[in-house]
Biopython code that builds the backbone (N, CA, C, O; Angstrom):
import numpy as np
from Bio.PDB.StructureBuilder import StructureBuilder

atoms = [
    (1, "UNK", "N", (21.534, -3.811, -8.193)),
    (1, "UNK", "CA", (20.835, -4.736, -8.577)),
    (1, "UNK", "C", (20.375, -5.827, -7.312)),
    (1, "UNK", "O", (20.256, -5.710, -6.092)),
    (2, "UNK", "N", (20.225, -6.713, -8.092)),
    (2, "UNK", "CA", (19.804, -7.917, -6.690)),
    (2, "UNK", "C", (20.899, -8.445, -6.165)),
    (2, "UNK", "O", (21.834, -8.723, -6.916)),
    (3, "UNK", "N", (20.995, -8.703, -4.661)),
    (3, "UNK", "CA", (21.943, -9.037, -3.990)),
    (3, "UNK", "C", (21.716, -10.904, -3.764)),
    (3, "UNK", "O", (22.520, -11.616, -3.164)),
    (4, "UNK", "N", (20.419, -11.387, -4.421)),
    (4, "UNK", "CA", (20.283, -12.741, -4.137)),
    (4, "UNK", "C", (20.977, -13.646, -5.002)),
    (4, "UNK", "O", (21.357, -13.460, -6.158)),
    (5, "UNK", "N", (21.101, -14.798, -4.166)),
    (5, "UNK", "CA", (21.902, -15.801, -4.835)),
    (5, "UNK", "C", (21.152, -16.734, -5.886)),
    (5, "UNK", "O", (21.748, -17.369, -6.755)),
    (6, "UNK", "N", (19.622, -16.739, -5.680)),
    (6, "UNK", "CA", (18.906, -17.305, -6.718)),
    (6, "UNK", "C", (19.091, -16.507, -7.919)),
    (6, "UNK", "O", (19.273, -15.295, -7.798)),
    (7, "UNK", "N", (19.067, -17.019, -8.993)),
    (7, "UNK", "CA", (19.228, -16.073, -10.329)),
    (7, "UNK", "C", (17.739, -15.317, -10.215)),
    (7, "UNK", "O", (16.667, -15.913, -10.103)),
    (8, "UNK", "N", (17.939, -13.722, -10.274)),
    (8, "UNK", "CA", (17.119, -12.691, -10.309)),
    (8, "UNK", "C", (17.171, -11.939, -11.537)),
    (8, "UNK", "O", (18.278, -11.739, -12.036)),
    (9, "UNK", "N", (16.082, -11.472, -12.123)),
    (9, "UNK", "CA", (16.263, -10.506, -13.038)),
    (9, "UNK", "C", (15.029, -9.603, -12.975)),
    (9, "UNK", "O", (13.898, -9.977, -12.667)),
    (10, "UNK", "N", (15.451, -8.195, -13.353)),
    (10, "UNK", "CA", (14.250, -7.064, -13.497)),
    (10, "UNK", "C", (13.806, -7.045, -14.725)),
    (10, "UNK", "O", (14.611, -6.915, -15.647)),
    (11, "UNK", "N", (12.175, -7.196, -15.014)),
    (11, "UNK", "CA", (11.425, -6.950, -16.081)),
    (11, "UNK", "C", (10.751, -5.880, -15.719)),
    (11, "UNK", "O", (9.717, -6.093, -15.086)),
    (12, "UNK", "N", (11.107, -4.549, -15.988)),
    (12, "UNK", "CA", (10.729, -3.618, -15.670)),
    (12, "UNK", "C", (10.204, -3.666, -14.342)),
    (12, "UNK", "O", (11.076, -4.014, -13.545)),
    (13, "UNK", "N", (9.127, -3.448, -13.831)),
    (13, "UNK", "CA", (8.722, -3.135, -12.386)),
    (13, "UNK", "C", (8.652, -4.689, -11.762)),
    (13, "UNK", "O", (8.371, -4.744, -10.565)),
    (14, "UNK", "N", (8.819, -5.611, -12.269)),
    (14, "UNK", "CA", (8.695, -7.020, -11.921)),
    (14, "UNK", "C", (9.770, -7.836, -11.902)),
    (14, "UNK", "O", (10.397, -8.041, -12.942)),
    (15, "UNK", "N", (10.102, -8.370, -10.804)),
    (15, "UNK", "CA", (11.201, -9.173, -10.438)),
    (15, "UNK", "C", (10.959, -10.639, -10.580)),
    (15, "UNK", "O", (9.992, -11.070, -9.952)),
    (16, "UNK", "N", (11.602, -11.422, -11.232)),
    (16, "UNK", "CA", (11.723, -12.557, -11.733)),
    (16, "UNK", "C", (12.724, -13.290, -11.042)),
    (16, "UNK", "O", (13.916, -13.045, -11.226)),
    (17, "UNK", "N", (12.269, -14.311, -10.138)),
    (17, "UNK", "CA", (13.342, -15.162, -9.254)),
    (17, "UNK", "C", (13.270, -16.593, -9.765)),
    (17, "UNK", "O", (12.142, -17.046, -9.961)),
    (18, "UNK", "N", (14.385, -17.407, -10.020)),
    (18, "UNK", "CA", (14.252, -18.678, -10.558)),
    (18, "UNK", "C", (14.504, -19.639, -9.564)),
    (18, "UNK", "O", (15.608, -19.569, -9.026)),
    (19, "UNK", "N", (13.612, -20.657, -9.141)),
    (19, "UNK", "CA", (14.126, -21.607, -8.112)),
    (19, "UNK", "C", (14.869, -22.844, -8.518)),
    (19, "UNK", "O", (14.966, -23.166, -9.702)),
    (20, "UNK", "N", (15.378, -23.517, -7.570)),
    (20, "UNK", "CA", (16.059, -24.492, -7.796)),
    (20, "UNK", "C", (15.131, -25.706, -8.421)),
    (20, "UNK", "O", (13.901, -25.663, -8.447)),
    (21, "UNK", "N", (15.958, -26.830, -8.936)),
    (21, "UNK", "CA", (15.256, -28.089, -9.263)),
    (21, "UNK", "C", (14.466, -28.769, -8.150)),
    (21, "UNK", "O", (13.522, -29.498, -8.455)),
    (22, "UNK", "N", (14.812, -28.564, -6.836)),
    (22, "UNK", "CA", (14.362, -29.322, -5.336)),
    (22, "UNK", "C", (14.335, -27.985, -4.481)),
    (22, "UNK", "O", (15.300, -27.266, -4.222)),
    (23, "UNK", "N", (13.046, -27.820, -4.111)),
    (23, "UNK", "CA", (12.358, -27.145, -3.007)),
    (23, "UNK", "C", (11.930, -28.076, -2.143)),
    (23, "UNK", "O", (10.909, -28.745, -2.301)),
    (24, "UNK", "N", (12.925, -28.171, -0.921)),
    (24, "UNK", "CA", (12.527, -29.034, 0.271)),
    (24, "UNK", "C", (12.964, -28.725, 1.457)),
    (24, "UNK", "O", (13.510, -27.628, 1.574)),
    (25, "UNK", "N", (12.851, -29.518, 2.530)),
    (25, "UNK", "CA", (13.378, -29.207, 3.582)),
    (25, "UNK", "C", (14.691, -28.928, 3.945)),
    (25, "UNK", "O", (14.990, -28.317, 4.971)),
    (26, "UNK", "N", (15.731, -29.495, 2.875)),
    (26, "UNK", "CA", (17.153, -29.064, 2.760)),
    (26, "UNK", "C", (17.523, -27.661, 2.484)),
    (26, "UNK", "O", (18.450, -27.142, 3.105)),
    (27, "UNK", "N", (16.895, -27.060, 1.646)),
    (27, "UNK", "CA", (16.747, -25.667, 1.320)),
    (27, "UNK", "C", (15.938, -24.711, 1.619)),
    (27, "UNK", "O", (16.278, -23.560, 1.348)),
    (28, "UNK", "N", (14.681, -24.969, 2.245)),
    (28, "UNK", "CA", (13.399, -24.145, 2.456)),
    (28, "UNK", "C", (13.948, -22.825, 3.156)),
    (28, "UNK", "O", (13.659, -21.743, 2.644)),
    (29, "UNK", "N", (14.616, -22.866, 4.140)),
    (29, "UNK", "CA", (14.719, -21.768, 4.862)),
    (29, "UNK", "C", (15.717, -20.870, 4.041)),
    (29, "UNK", "O", (15.633, -19.649, 4.171)),
    (30, "UNK", "N", (16.487, -21.318, 3.355)),
    (30, "UNK", "CA", (17.839, -20.364, 2.382)),
    (30, "UNK", "C", (16.734, -19.685, 1.332)),
    (30, "UNK", "O", (16.860, -18.489, 1.065)),
    (31, "UNK", "N", (15.701, -20.424, 0.768)),
    (31, "UNK", "CA", (14.985, -19.787, -0.421)),
    (31, "UNK", "C", (14.061, -18.955, 0.267)),
    (31, "UNK", "O", (13.966, -17.831, -0.226)),
    (32, "UNK", "N", (13.243, -19.214, 1.415)),
    (32, "UNK", "CA", (12.232, -18.533, 1.850)),
    (32, "UNK", "C", (13.004, -17.121, 2.357)),
    (32, "UNK", "O", (12.395, -16.079, 2.116)),
    (33, "UNK", "N", (14.357, -17.013, 3.069)),
    (33, "UNK", "CA", (14.869, -15.812, 3.090)),
    (33, "UNK", "C", (15.281, -15.013, 1.776)),
    (33, "UNK", "O", (15.392, -13.787, 1.762)),
    (34, "UNK", "N", (15.489, -15.802, 0.714)),
    (34, "UNK", "CA", (15.854, -14.720, -0.383)),
    (34, "UNK", "C", (14.919, -14.623, -1.177)),
    (34, "UNK", "O", (15.262, -13.968, -2.161)),
    (35, "UNK", "N", (13.730, -15.022, -1.223)),
    (35, "UNK", "CA", (12.410, -15.007, -1.640)),
    (35, "UNK", "C", (11.771, -13.536, -0.727)),
    (35, "UNK", "O", (11.123, -12.638, -1.264)),
    (36, "UNK", "N", (12.064, -13.578, 0.416)),
    (36, "UNK", "CA", (11.670, -12.542, 1.319)),
    (36, "UNK", "C", (12.583, -11.276, 0.993)),
    (36, "UNK", "O", (12.057, -10.164, 1.051)),
    (37, "UNK", "N", (13.686, -11.375, 0.715)),
    (37, "UNK", "CA", (14.651, -10.474, 0.607)),
    (37, "UNK", "C", (14.117, -9.730, -1.015)),
    (37, "UNK", "O", (14.147, -8.525, -1.265)),
    (38, "UNK", "N", (13.652, -10.828, -1.950)),
    (38, "UNK", "CA", (13.098, -10.238, -3.166)),
    (38, "UNK", "C", (11.850, -9.269, -2.808)),
    (38, "UNK", "O", (11.858, -8.101, -3.198)),
    (39, "UNK", "N", (10.727, -9.825, -2.014)),
    (39, "UNK", "CA", (9.939, -8.785, -1.392)),
    (39, "UNK", "C", (10.392, -7.637, -1.247)),
    (39, "UNK", "O", (10.008, -6.670, -1.905)),
    (40, "UNK", "N", (11.412, -7.602, -0.216)),
    (40, "UNK", "CA", (11.875, -6.253, 0.240)),
    (40, "UNK", "C", (12.414, -5.320, -0.815)),
    (40, "UNK", "O", (12.717, -4.187, -0.443)),
    (41, "UNK", "N", (12.560, -5.620, -1.974)),
    (41, "UNK", "CA", (12.848, -4.935, -2.729)),
    (41, "UNK", "C", (11.852, -4.250, -3.544)),
    (41, "UNK", "O", (12.179, -3.497, -4.462)),
    (42, "UNK", "N", (10.674, -4.489, -3.236)),
    (42, "UNK", "CA", (9.305, -3.510, -3.747)),
    (42, "UNK", "C", (9.198, -4.065, -4.814)),
    (42, "UNK", "O", (8.866, -3.084, -5.479)),
    (43, "UNK", "N", (9.222, -5.037, -5.646)),
    (43, "UNK", "CA", (8.635, -5.005, -7.252)),
    (43, "UNK", "C", (7.117, -4.800, -7.029)),
    (43, "UNK", "O", (6.445, -4.850, -5.999)),
    (44, "UNK", "N", (6.783, -4.550, -8.338)),
    (44, "UNK", "CA", (5.092, -4.531, -8.299)),
    (44, "UNK", "C", (4.635, -5.836, -8.267)),
    (44, "UNK", "O", (3.627, -6.170, -7.643)),
    (45, "UNK", "N", (5.345, -6.608, -8.927)),
    (45, "UNK", "CA", (5.118, -8.164, -8.940)),
    (45, "UNK", "C", (6.467, -8.847, -8.834)),
    (45, "UNK", "O", (7.543, -8.528, -9.339)),
    (46, "UNK", "N", (6.077, -10.063, -7.901)),
    (46, "UNK", "CA", (6.976, -10.957, -7.996)),
    (46, "UNK", "C", (6.768, -12.309, -8.591)),
    (46, "UNK", "O", (5.779, -12.966, -8.266)),
    (47, "UNK", "N", (7.644, -12.760, -9.442)),
    (47, "UNK", "CA", (7.121, -13.929, -10.163)),
    (47, "UNK", "C", (8.449, -15.050, -9.617)),
    (47, "UNK", "O", (9.654, -14.875, -9.796)),
    (48, "UNK", "N", (7.825, -16.131, -8.965)),
    (48, "UNK", "CA", (8.716, -17.382, -8.689)),
    (48, "UNK", "C", (8.499, -18.237, -9.671)),
    (48, "UNK", "O", (7.425, -18.769, -9.952)),
    (49, "UNK", "N", (9.643, -18.385, -10.255)),
    (49, "UNK", "CA", (9.780, -19.169, -11.451)),
    (49, "UNK", "C", (10.140, -20.660, -11.181)),
    (49, "UNK", "O", (11.303, -20.929, -10.881)),
    (50, "UNK", "N", (9.270, -21.570, -11.265)),
    (50, "UNK", "CA", (9.568, -22.748, -10.533)),
    (50, "UNK", "C", (9.177, -23.525, -11.627)),
    (50, "UNK", "O", (8.369, -24.423, -11.390)),
    (51, "UNK", "N", (9.597, -23.369, -12.840)),
    (51, "UNK", "CA", (9.474, -24.194, -14.261)),
    (51, "UNK", "C", (10.569, -25.257, -14.346)),
    (51, "UNK", "O", (10.357, -26.281, -14.996)),
    (52, "UNK", "N", (11.687, -25.066, -13.740)),
    (52, "UNK", "CA", (12.647, -25.983, -13.540)),
    (52, "UNK", "C", (12.441, -26.990, -12.344)),
    (52, "UNK", "O", (12.965, -28.097, -12.221)),
    (53, "UNK", "N", (11.531, -26.338, -11.461)),
    (53, "UNK", "CA", (11.635, -27.182, -10.204)),
    (53, "UNK", "C", (10.711, -28.442, -10.461)),
    (53, "UNK", "O", (9.595, -28.364, -10.974)),
    (54, "UNK", "N", (11.405, -29.784, -9.978)),
    (54, "UNK", "CA", (10.835, -31.063, -10.455)),
    (54, "UNK", "C", (10.626, -31.653, -9.138)),
    (54, "UNK", "O", (10.383, -32.860, -9.127)),
    (55, "UNK", "N", (10.675, -31.017, -8.000)),
    (55, "UNK", "CA", (10.253, -31.414, -6.457)),
    (55, "UNK", "C", (10.226, -30.539, -5.567)),
    (55, "UNK", "O", (11.136, -29.787, -5.217)),
    (56, "UNK", "N", (8.940, -30.639, -5.098)),
    (56, "UNK", "CA", (8.415, -29.719, -3.682)),
    (56, "UNK", "C", (7.881, -30.364, -2.958)),
    (56, "UNK", "O", (6.927, -31.042, -3.338)),
    (57, "UNK", "N", (8.340, -30.380, -1.562)),
    (57, "UNK", "CA", (7.616, -30.910, -0.428)),
    (57, "UNK", "C", (6.679, -30.031, 0.453)),
    (57, "UNK", "O", (6.251, -28.912, 0.171)),
    (58, "UNK", "N", (6.481, -30.659, 1.414)),
    (58, "UNK", "CA", (5.678, -29.818, 2.324)),
    (58, "UNK", "C", (6.385, -28.603, 2.854)),
    (58, "UNK", "O", (5.794, -27.560, 3.132)),
    (59, "UNK", "N", (7.755, -28.796, 2.986)),
    (59, "UNK", "CA", (8.658, -27.393, 3.362)),
    (59, "UNK", "C", (8.668, -26.403, 2.146)),
    (59, "UNK", "O", (8.592, -25.193, 2.357)),
    (60, "UNK", "N", (8.742, -26.798, 1.149)),
    (60, "UNK", "CA", (8.540, -26.207, -0.093)),
    (60, "UNK", "C", (7.407, -25.366, -0.103)),
    (60, "UNK", "O", (7.524, -24.143, -0.184)),
    (61, "UNK", "N", (6.277, -25.962, -0.022)),
    (61, "UNK", "CA", (4.877, -25.549, 0.015)),
    (61, "UNK", "C", (4.847, -24.208, 1.164)),
    (61, "UNK", "O", (4.390, -23.100, 0.882)),
    (62, "UNK", "N", (5.274, -24.479, 2.133)),
    (62, "UNK", "CA", (5.120, -23.591, 3.115)),
    (62, "UNK", "C", (6.076, -22.251, 2.992)),
    (62, "UNK", "O", (5.729, -21.162, 3.450)),
    (63, "UNK", "N", (7.382, -22.487, 2.282)),
    (63, "UNK", "CA", (7.917, -21.246, 1.702)),
    (63, "UNK", "C", (7.114, -20.347, 0.708)),
    (63, "UNK", "O", (7.246, -19.127, 0.607)),
    (64, "UNK", "N", (6.485, -20.929, 0.178)),
    (64, "UNK", "CA", (5.563, -20.274, -0.758)),
    (64, "UNK", "C", (4.392, -19.762, -0.123)),
    (64, "UNK", "O", (3.967, -18.660, -0.470)),
    (65, "UNK", "N", (3.862, -20.374, 0.694)),
    (65, "UNK", "CA", (2.737, -19.782, 1.721)),
    (65, "UNK", "C", (3.368, -18.637, 2.340)),
    (65, "UNK", "O", (2.863, -17.544, 2.082)),
    (66, "UNK", "N", (4.433, -18.674, 3.150)),
    (66, "UNK", "CA", (4.884, -17.486, 3.921)),
    (66, "UNK", "C", (5.478, -16.329, 3.023)),
    (66, "UNK", "O", (5.548, -15.181, 3.464)),
    (67, "UNK", "N", (5.868, -16.634, 1.855)),
    (67, "UNK", "CA", (6.269, -15.508, 1.107)),
    (67, "UNK", "C", (4.879, -14.769, 0.444)),
    (67, "UNK", "O", (4.715, -13.550, 0.394)),
    (68, "UNK", "N", (4.132, -15.570, 0.056)),
    (68, "UNK", "CA", (2.873, -15.228, -0.470)),
    (68, "UNK", "C", (2.266, -14.299, 0.562)),
    (68, "UNK", "O", (1.773, -13.253, 0.142)),
    (69, "UNK", "N", (2.242, -14.549, 1.835)),
    (69, "UNK", "CA", (1.524, -13.931, 2.792)),
    (69, "UNK", "C", (2.309, -12.340, 3.265)),
    (69, "UNK", "O", (1.669, -11.345, 3.604)),
    (70, "UNK", "N", (3.863, -12.430, 3.179)),
    (70, "UNK", "CA", (4.424, -11.107, 3.388)),
    (70, "UNK", "C", (4.356, -10.434, 1.982)),
    (70, "UNK", "O", (4.682, -9.249, 2.057)),
    (71, "UNK", "N", (4.019, -10.851, 0.686)),
    (71, "UNK", "CA", (4.079, -10.359, -0.388)),
    (71, "UNK", "C", (2.395, -9.458, -0.251)),
    (71, "UNK", "O", (2.148, -8.272, -0.469)),
    (72, "UNK", "N", (1.712, -10.287, 0.075)),
    (72, "UNK", "CA", (0.130, -9.624, 0.494)),
    (72, "UNK", "C", (0.375, -8.419, 1.150)),
    (72, "UNK", "O", (0.280, -7.341, 0.565)),
    (73, "UNK", "N", (0.701, -8.532, 2.398)),
    (73, "UNK", "CA", (1.086, -7.464, 3.415)),
    (73, "UNK", "C", (1.731, -6.164, 2.579)),
    (73, "UNK", "O", (1.345, -5.003, 2.716)),
    (74, "UNK", "N", (2.608, -6.534, 1.843)),
    (74, "UNK", "CA", (3.341, -5.503, 1.222)),
    (74, "UNK", "C", (2.647, -5.145, -0.057)),
    (74, "UNK", "O", (3.268, -4.353, -0.766)),
    (75, "UNK", "N", (1.480, -5.567, -0.499)),
    (75, "UNK", "CA", (0.735, -5.275, -1.861)),
    (75, "UNK", "C", (1.483, -5.368, -3.098)),
    (75, "UNK", "O", (1.462, -4.606, -4.064)),
    (76, "UNK", "N", (2.245, -6.583, -2.880)),
    (76, "UNK", "CA", (3.116, -7.136, -3.834)),
    (76, "UNK", "C", (2.263, -8.541, -4.534)),
    (76, "UNK", "O", (1.768, -9.465, -3.889)),
    (77, "UNK", "N", (2.270, -8.381, -6.003)),
    (77, "UNK", "CA", (1.562, -9.571, -6.388)),
    (77, "UNK", "C", (2.867, -10.646, -6.561)),
    (77, "UNK", "O", (3.983, -10.412, -7.024)),
    (78, "UNK", "N", (2.315, -11.898, -6.024)),
    (78, "UNK", "CA", (3.095, -13.149, -6.208)),
    (78, "UNK", "C", (2.451, -13.964, -7.293)),
    (78, "UNK", "O", (1.249, -14.168, -7.460)),
    (79, "UNK", "N", (3.604, -14.448, -8.092)),
    (79, "UNK", "CA", (2.954, -15.169, -9.358)),
    (79, "UNK", "C", (3.803, -16.602, -9.569)),
    (79, "UNK", "O", (5.030, -16.640, -9.666)),
    (80, "UNK", "N", (3.252, -17.333, -9.603)),
    (80, "UNK", "CA", (4.150, -18.953, -9.536)),
    (80, "UNK", "C", (4.240, -19.180, -10.836)),
    (80, "UNK", "O", (3.472, -18.539, -11.553)),
    (81, "UNK", "N", (4.956, -19.905, -11.316)),
    (81, "UNK", "CA", (5.314, -20.565, -12.651)),
    (81, "UNK", "C", (5.861, -22.029, -12.289)),
    (81, "UNK", "O", (6.888, -22.340, -11.686)),
    (82, "UNK", "N", (4.759, -22.908, -12.898)),
    (82, "UNK", "CA", (5.167, -24.269, -12.306)),
    (82, "UNK", "C", (4.766, -25.227, -13.807)),
    (82, "UNK", "O", (3.830, -24.959, -14.561)),
    (83, "UNK", "N", (5.446, -26.029, -13.925)),
    (83, "UNK", "CA", (5.349, -27.014, -15.238)),
    (83, "UNK", "C", (5.043, -28.385, -14.464)),
    (83, "UNK", "O", (4.017, -28.999, -14.755)),
    (84, "UNK", "N", (5.790, -28.803, -13.623)),
    (84, "UNK", "CA", (5.471, -30.024, -13.094)),
    (84, "UNK", "C", (4.447, -30.489, -12.235)),
    (84, "UNK", "O", (4.234, -30.034, -11.111)),
    (85, "UNK", "N", (3.702, -31.572, -12.880)),
    (85, "UNK", "CA", (2.342, -31.933, -12.169)),
    (85, "UNK", "C", (2.517, -32.429, -10.706)),
    (85, "UNK", "O", (1.592, -32.505, -9.897)),
    (86, "UNK", "N", (3.549, -32.690, -10.514)),
    (86, "UNK", "CA", (3.685, -33.230, -9.279)),
    (86, "UNK", "C", (3.870, -32.209, -8.395)),
    (86, "UNK", "O", (3.259, -32.194, -7.327)),
    (87, "UNK", "N", (4.655, -31.335, -8.715)),
    (87, "UNK", "CA", (4.881, -30.078, -7.949)),
    (87, "UNK", "C", (3.551, -29.243, -7.864)),
    (87, "UNK", "O", (3.279, -28.725, -6.781)),
    (88, "UNK", "N", (2.827, -29.101, -8.780)),
    (88, "UNK", "CA", (1.346, -28.517, -8.872)),
    (88, "UNK", "C", (0.407, -29.362, -8.071)),
    (88, "UNK", "O", (-0.603, -28.833, -7.607)),
    (89, "UNK", "N", (0.601, -30.371, -7.909)),
    (89, "UNK", "CA", (-0.295, -31.211, -6.929)),
    (89, "UNK", "C", (0.214, -30.975, -5.349)),
    (89, "UNK", "O", (-0.647, -30.835, -4.480)),
    (90, "UNK", "N", (1.252, -30.947, -5.095)),
    (90, "UNK", "CA", (1.861, -30.421, -3.798)),
    (90, "UNK", "C", (1.186, -29.238, -3.349)),
    (90, "UNK", "O", (0.685, -29.234, -2.225)),
    (91, "UNK", "N", (1.082, -27.787, -4.432)),
    (91, "UNK", "CA", (0.946, -26.858, -3.926)),
    (91, "UNK", "C", (-0.743, -26.744, -3.854)),
    (91, "UNK", "O", (-1.399, -26.021, -3.104)),
    (92, "UNK", "N", (-1.176, -27.586, -4.762)),
    (92, "UNK", "CA", (-2.767, -27.682, -4.484)),
    (92, "UNK", "C", (-3.446, -28.359, -3.102)),
    (92, "UNK", "O", (-4.413, -28.008, -2.425)),
    (93, "UNK", "N", (-2.431, -29.577, -2.976)),
    (93, "UNK", "CA", (-2.677, -30.110, -1.647)),
    (93, "UNK", "C", (-2.492, -29.143, -0.516)),
    (93, "UNK", "O", (-2.908, -29.471, 0.595)),
    (94, "UNK", "N", (-1.975, -28.112, -0.672)),
    (94, "UNK", "CA", (-1.734, -27.224, 0.448)),
    (94, "UNK", "C", (-2.514, -25.739, 0.379)),
    (94, "UNK", "O", (-2.319, -24.786, 1.134)),
    (95, "UNK", "N", (-3.373, -25.810, -0.648)),
    (95, "UNK", "CA", (-4.322, -25.016, -0.971)),
    (95, "UNK", "C", (-3.774, -23.398, -1.618)),
    (95, "UNK", "O", (-4.251, -22.279, -1.433)),
    (96, "UNK", "N", (-2.756, -23.785, -2.311)),
    (96, "UNK", "CA", (-2.059, -22.410, -2.678)),
    (96, "UNK", "C", (-2.445, -22.167, -3.917)),
    (96, "UNK", "O", (-2.211, -21.040, -4.354)),
    (97, "UNK", "N", (-3.092, -23.103, -4.742)),
    (97, "UNK", "CA", (-3.913, -22.579, -6.040)),
    (97, "UNK", "C", (-5.047, -21.962, -5.654)),
    (97, "UNK", "O", (-5.759, -21.556, -6.572)),
    (98, "UNK", "N", (-5.423, -21.774, -4.516)),
    (98, "UNK", "CA", (-6.688, -21.224, -4.274)),
    (98, "UNK", "C", (-6.492, -19.596, -3.924)),
    (98, "UNK", "O", (-7.468, -18.847, -3.955)),
    (99, "UNK", "N", (-5.219, -19.135, -3.606)),
    (99, "UNK", "CA", (-4.797, -18.168, -3.014)),
    (99, "UNK", "C", (-3.886, -17.274, -4.316)),
    (99, "UNK", "O", (-3.749, -16.050, -4.320)),
    (100, "UNK", "N", (-3.432, -18.049, -5.179)),
    (100, "UNK", "CA", (-2.785, -17.383, -6.044)),
    (100, "UNK", "C", (-2.706, -17.978, -7.568)),
    (100, "UNK", "O", (-2.560, -19.199, -7.630)),
    (101, "UNK", "N", (-2.774, -17.363, -8.632)),
    (101, "UNK", "CA", (-2.787, -17.965, -9.986)),
    (101, "UNK", "C", (-1.367, -18.642, -10.260)),
    (101, "UNK", "O", (-0.294, -18.050, -10.139)),
    (102, "UNK", "N", (-1.531, -20.031, -10.665)),
    (102, "UNK", "CA", (-0.210, -20.583, -10.860)),
    (102, "UNK", "C", (-0.122, -20.590, -12.500)),
    (102, "UNK", "O", (-1.094, -21.065, -13.087)),
    (103, "UNK", "N", (0.947, -20.110, -13.257)),
    (103, "UNK", "CA", (1.257, -20.191, -14.661)),
    (103, "UNK", "C", (1.948, -21.053, -15.173)),
    (103, "UNK", "O", (3.011, -21.348, -14.627)),
    (104, "UNK", "N", (1.604, -21.598, -16.179)),
    (104, "UNK", "CA", (2.423, -22.723, -16.927)),
    (104, "UNK", "C", (3.890, -22.244, -17.453)),
    (104, "UNK", "O", (4.843, -23.003, -17.629)),
    (105, "UNK", "N", (3.883, -20.843, -17.668)),
    (105, "UNK", "CA", (5.270, -20.181, -18.474)),
    (105, "UNK", "C", (5.612, -18.805, -18.020)),
    (105, "UNK", "O", (4.648, -18.158, -17.610)),
    (106, "UNK", "N", (6.546, -18.330, -18.005)),
    (106, "UNK", "CA", (7.020, -17.069, -17.494)),
    (106, "UNK", "C", (6.493, -16.088, -18.409)),
    (106, "UNK", "O", (6.165, -15.026, -17.880)),
    (107, "UNK", "N", (6.325, -16.192, -19.706)),
    (107, "UNK", "CA", (5.543, -15.268, -20.559)),
    (107, "UNK", "C", (4.507, -14.937, -20.051)),
    (107, "UNK", "O", (4.287, -13.769, -19.731)),
    (108, "UNK", "N", (3.714, -15.848, -19.887)),
    (108, "UNK", "CA", (2.105, -15.628, -19.750)),
    (108, "UNK", "C", (2.283, -14.993, -18.091)),
    (108, "UNK", "O", (1.619, -13.980, -17.872)),
    (109, "UNK", "N", (2.895, -15.381, -17.258)),
    (109, "UNK", "CA", (3.176, -14.661, -15.677)),
    (109, "UNK", "C", (3.395, -13.225, -16.124)),
    (109, "UNK", "O", (2.730, -12.288, -15.682)),
    (110, "UNK", "N", (4.329, -13.107, -16.993)),
    (110, "UNK", "CA", (4.969, -11.812, -17.095)),
    (110, "UNK", "C", (3.960, -10.790, -17.773)),
    (110, "UNK", "O", (3.970, -9.609, -17.427)),
    (111, "UNK", "N", (3.177, -11.214, -18.645)),
    (111, "UNK", "CA", (2.510, -10.310, -19.603)),
    (111, "UNK", "C", (1.023, -10.641, -19.434)),
    (111, "UNK", "O", (0.248, -10.435, -20.368)),
    (112, "UNK", "N", (0.562, -11.200, -18.153)),
    (112, "UNK", "CA", (-0.751, -11.697, -18.187)),
    (112, "UNK", "C", (-1.740, -10.122, -18.113)),
    (112, "UNK", "O", (-2.970, -10.164, -18.123)),
]
sb = StructureBuilder()
sb.init_structure("model")
sb.init_model(0)
sb.init_chain("A")
sb.init_seg("    ")
for serial, (resi, resn, name, xyz) in enumerate(atoms, 1):
    if name == "N":
        sb.init_residue(resn, " ", resi, " ")
    sb.init_atom(name, np.array(xyz, "f"), 0.0, 1.0, " ", f" {name:<3s}", serial, name[0])
structure = sb.get_structure()
């Protein structure tokens, strides 16, 4: 199974990884490494579950952008689940909503 310290769960060929309440400069590098490790497990799709994330800054948006690029190279679909409007706004300001679909719940992201 997964060696990630972030909670991770296989849903058939999709890997669901749950991100913490805060994604910012203090933990961005660690989260980037763990998400890149998830990409390395070669799921068909990777869901970054940010439904419990209440804060994301520029460093957090950078994590999502770099993981998205790596997933694209590996032909793995990255799906984001974001509920918090502030987090959505940060991702939007960084253009991430133009390169990937952002879902409101895990069920929709999983069975889209």
